[in-house]
N, C-alpha and C positions, 0 to 999 in steps of 0.2 A: 248478627248473622241469619237470625228468624226473620228479622224484616227483608232482608234483601231474599230469603226464600220464597215469603210470604209475595214480593214484587215479582218477582218471576213467575211463580206459580201461577197467579192472577193473571197475569199478562197471556201467558200460553195458556191456561185454561178458557180463557174467553177467547183467545184467537182462534183456538182449533173447533170448538162449537159454532163459531160463525162462520168459518170455513164453512160446514158439513151444510148450517143452513143456508145459507148461502149460493152454495154450488150446488144442491138440488135447485134451488128455485128456479134458476141461472138457467140451469141444464134443461128444466122441463119447457122454460119459455124459449131456448134457442128449438127444441127437437118439436116445438106445435105444427111445423108442417109435416112432419113425419109419423106423430104421433096422433094425429087428426085424421090420418087415410086407415091406419091401422086400428083404431079404438071407437073411432068417431065418423063412420062411412054416412054420408048423407047425400042429398041429389045435388048438390054442386060443391065442387072446394070454399066456394064463401062457406058457406052452411057451414060446413065441417069445421074449416077453419074456428069458426065463431063458438061452437060448440067446444071445443078445446080450450079457446081462450075463456070462457064462459068456468070451465072445471080449474084452468088457472086461477080464476078466482074466486069457486067457493072456496077454497082454502083459506080466502083470508075472511071469509064469514066466520072461522072459529077461532081465529086468531084475537078478538077481544076478549073470548070465552077463555080461550088457555092464558092469556094477558093477566086476567084477574086470578084465574084459580092457583096458577103458577107464581105470579106476584107476589097472593099472599103470601104460598108457601115459603117464600123464602125470605119474604119478614119475618116470619116465623122462625119456621125449620133452620132457614140457614142458607146461603149463596151455592154453599159447597150440594146439600139435598138438591136443594131445585135443579142446579145446575147439572148435576147428575143422570134428574129422572128428562130431563129435556132430551139429552142428547141418548137416552137409550129410547124414546120414544120417535126421536128424528130418525134413529135408521131402521127402527120397523117399516117405517112409513118408505123409505127408500128401497127397501128389500123386497116389499109388495112393489114397487113402480120398477122391480128389476127382473120380475122374474111373472110380471102380469101377462097370459096367456092374450093375443089379439081379438077381435071380435070375431074374425072369420073361424076362431079355432072352439071358443064357448057362447058366443053371441053377446047378449044384454050386461050376460056378469063382466065382462071386461070393461068396458067403458063402468058399470058401480064400482069395481075393482078398484082403477085409477079413480076414483072420486070418494071413496074412502079413503087411499092411500093420501090422497091429497088433504083431508077433513082431518085425519090423525098429525100430518105433519102443519097445519095451519094451528092446530093447537097446542104441539110441541114447541115449533116458533115464535108462538104468543109469548112464552116466557122466557124466550132467549136473551133478547134485546135489552131487555130490563134487568132482569138477575144478571147480564155480562158487564152492562156497563154499567151496576151497581159495585160490581166487583174491581172493577179497573180504577174509579175513582178514588172508593175507598179505601183501596191498596197503595194509592200513588203518595208519593209525599206532596204538603196542601201545594206548594208553589211549581208542582209538575203534574196537576191533574190536566191542564189539556193537552200538554203531551202524551199521559197515560191512555187517557179518554179518546185519544187518535187512533189508538190500536183498533177499538171495537170499527171505525169506517176503516179504517186500513186495511183489514181482514176481511171485510167484505168486498172491496176492491180487488185484494187478492184470491179471491175466491173465486168472484165474478172472472178474472182473468184465465184462473185454470180451467173454468167453465167455459170460457171464450179458446184455449188453447187446446180444452178435449174437444171440441166442437169444429174446429180448424182440421183437425186430424182424422176425425173420422170422416168427415163430408169430402175431405182433400184425396183420403188416402180408400176409401171403398168406393165400390161403385152403387148406384143410387138402389140396384137390387138388393145389396151386401146391405147397405144402410138401411131399409126398411125388414129386411130378413130379419137382423138380431145386431148387427152396428149401433143402432139408438141406444141398446142396453148398455151398453162400454160404460158410457159416462155413469150411467149409477152404481154399476158393479164398481166401480173405480171410487166412488162416493161412498161406498161400505166399509173400506178401507180404512177411512176414517174416526169412525162410528166404535170401536173397541179402545182405539188408541187413545180418544178424546174421555171414553168413561174412567178409563185406569187411569189417566190424569186429574180428572174431576173429581174423582172417588177421594182419592191422597192429598187433594188441595188442605189450604189451611181456610178458615174462615174469619173475615176481617176484624182486626178492631172495633169499627166503627157499629157493626152490626152486635157485636160480643156485647160493647157496652148498651147498646140500646136495649138487647135483652134483659140487661140486668137490671135497668130501670123498671122493668116489667111493664112497660109498653106496648103492650100487644096491637098489631095493625091488624085496621081494620076496614070495608071500602068507606063504611059513612061519614069514615074519617077523615078520609083523601075527597072526597066530596066536600064534606062540613066546609073544613079547613084549607085546602088548598084548589079550591076551585079556579083559583087564575093560573095557577100556576101551571094544572091540566089543560086549561083552554090554549094557555101561552106555548107551552110544549106541542102540544097538540098538533096546533098551525105552524110549528116552527119543522114541524114534520113532514110538511107538506111538499116542502119541495123536494127533500130529500125519495120521496115516494114516487113523485112523477118524475125524475131522472132517471132514479135506478128504474122503472118498468116500462115507460118510454124511451128515454134515450139510449137505457142498455139493451134493454131485456127482449124489448121489439124488433131492434137494430137488423136481426138477421133477416125474420119476417119483411120488411119496409123494405130495407133495401133489394129483395128477390121479387117479393110481390108491386111494389112500387115503384122501382128505381133502375129493375129489371138486371142487376147485380149480380152476378154468380154467387152461390147460397156460399160458397166454401171460403171465399175472399172476402166476403164483409167480416169475416172472424177476426182480420188480420187489423183491423179499423177497432174492434173491441178489445185486442191486445194490446194496443198501443195505448187506449185510451184509459183503460185498466191500471197499466204496468205505472199511468202519470198518478194515477190517483193514489195506488198502494204508495210511493214514492214521496208525493207530496204532501201527503195525508198529516203524519208524523211530522214533518215541519212547520205545518201552519197549526198544526196544535200546541205545539213549543211555543211558536211564534207569538200564540195566543197570549201565553201563561206571562210571556213581557208584557204585551200592548192591549191583553183586553178579547175577549174571546164576542161580544155584540158586534161593535165596530167594525171587525174584519168579516164577520158573516156576513153582515150590511152588505157591506162593500164588492163582496163575494158572487151573493145572490144578485145584486142590483148589475153587477156586469156581466153576468151570463142572460139576466134578462132581456138586455139591452141587443150583447151579440147572439142569440139564438135562432130568430129570424131571421136576420141578412144572411146567418151559414148555411140554411138551411135552403133559402130563396137561390142562394149560388148554386150550391150541390143538385137542387134539381133542374136546375138552367142547364147544367151540362154534367149529368151522370157518372162518375168514375169510381174506383179505389181509391183513386189514391186522395180526390176530394173528400170523401168519406172516413177519407186516416185522418187529413186537417183538420173536417169539424170535429171527430171527437177529440183529436188532439189538444185543439184551442177550447173546449167546454169542459173540457177534465181538470186542464190546468187554470181555469174561471173557480168552477165548481170545488175544489181545492180547501180553496180558502174557508168552503160553509162548510165541506166534509171533517176536515182536520179540529176544527174545535168545536163541533158538534154532540159529540157526547157530554163533555163536558157540561157543555153551555144546558142542557134540558137535567143532567141530573143535578146541577148546583140549587134547581128549583126545589129539591127535595129533601129533608130532611132521612138520616138514614133511615129510623124504624120502617118509613111508607115508601122508600125511593123507590125498590123494586115494582112495588104495585103500580104507584102513581107514574114513573115511568112507561110500564108495558101499558096501561091505559090510555098517555096521552100517544104512544106511538104506533100502537096496533088500530086504534080507531082510526087514525089516521090513516094507516095503511090499507086498511079494508074499505074506507072509504073513495080513496083516492089512488090509489096502487093496485088494487085486485081486481078489478076491471076498467085498470087504464087501457090495456092493450083491446079489451073490447071498443070500449068507447072508443080508442084511438080508429080503429079497423071500420067501427060506425061512421064515423063524424069524415073519413077519409070518401065514404062511399056516397054517404047521404050530399056531402059538400063539392064533392069532384076535385078537392085539392088535395095535391100532395103531401103541403104544407099545414094540413090539419095539426097532424101532430103536434108541433111547433103555438099552436093557439092554446092546448091542452096543457103544454106544461109550462107558459107565460102564467098562465090565469093559477097556478100551484102555486109558480114563484113568487106573485104578486100578494097571494096568502100569507106565503109564510115572512117575507118582507115587513107586511104589516103585526104579523105576531111577536118577531120578533124583536118590533121597534118598541112592544108593549113590555119585554123582559125586561127587570131590573139592572142594572151595571153591579154582578155582585163579586166582580172577579177577585176582590177583597176580602168577602167576607166567608167566614166558614160554617155553614148552614147545620152540621153536625152539634159544633160548639155553640149555638146560639140555642140553639133548641135543647140541648142538652140542661140548658141557663133558665129554661120554663118549669 
């Protein structure tokens, strides 16, 4: 009975924090055009949007710092303590965004508030992935780690879906004047509701047996040990994250801006494609995760990435040739189906690289360094690439390069589907 309680509590605690983190980051990306006008007025629209995207990116500079600090805290004090702190900091960041006055009201203080909120969120988000994924994997029955780990990515897709629904609702239901005046704050206010609920759940959850066992052995997690004994694992994990990062922040978060500025499609209607794509990822990720428990994770991930790599350029070329909302939906749907084979097993794939006593730290390092480099400034780079090359297909080049790097990294991961790294480590 206690095991069932732990399993259910772990999934709930991980899902609700991931939902808050990704919902907030997604909404900020979706509202780039509006936030640019209100908080970063520039000489022209292009410079204003670039400044906002740079602000979106600065949060990611803090993620490796937050990942190291909060990852070590999770490996020493427990998943429960770290995840509770993470969600409290995350909620504070959203609160600042929700109530921040615009540039016209307080001048330079407005963009400074936004930057501070983003830095705070970046720090807290840095500890979310590693701690939540470690919790899911350690709470799972050994033969179902792929399925349990898939809730990491499924919850991310669900929160992206929620963000897309919120963006569609306010962009279609409000006039441009109302959207700029107060409507853009609504999705952030909605996000505030999740915070207290998530904090309550996380404060009342149980720590995992794997962590408690590691704690009894008195093996204290250190950053030096992670780099000294698990260098290859960190590098392979980091490389594996790149494809996730570029697909989320370019193919999903950047899509409304791309559809509006490059394809000249209605801003509100672009969210329909996001809703379809993220609904597919939400549903298919657990199926793919469960499948990886039967056939292995590495092969499934490699095939998924390879299919996405081959398909992405022709799909976007087809879309650019005759832009329409229907074609945008088809592109998102096909890519989401292809990527589900990567998203589903992803959590277990990289969590199984590290033993329990350094798992949160190792995961946080690999994940957040990749996200900072390839995701945080991805939208900024893509916007710049489009302007420099004059090609609407520039985003596909960036995504394809990221997928190639991940294919190489995943190919270097040992196929350890039947090995229990926690048991092996305990014997050392």
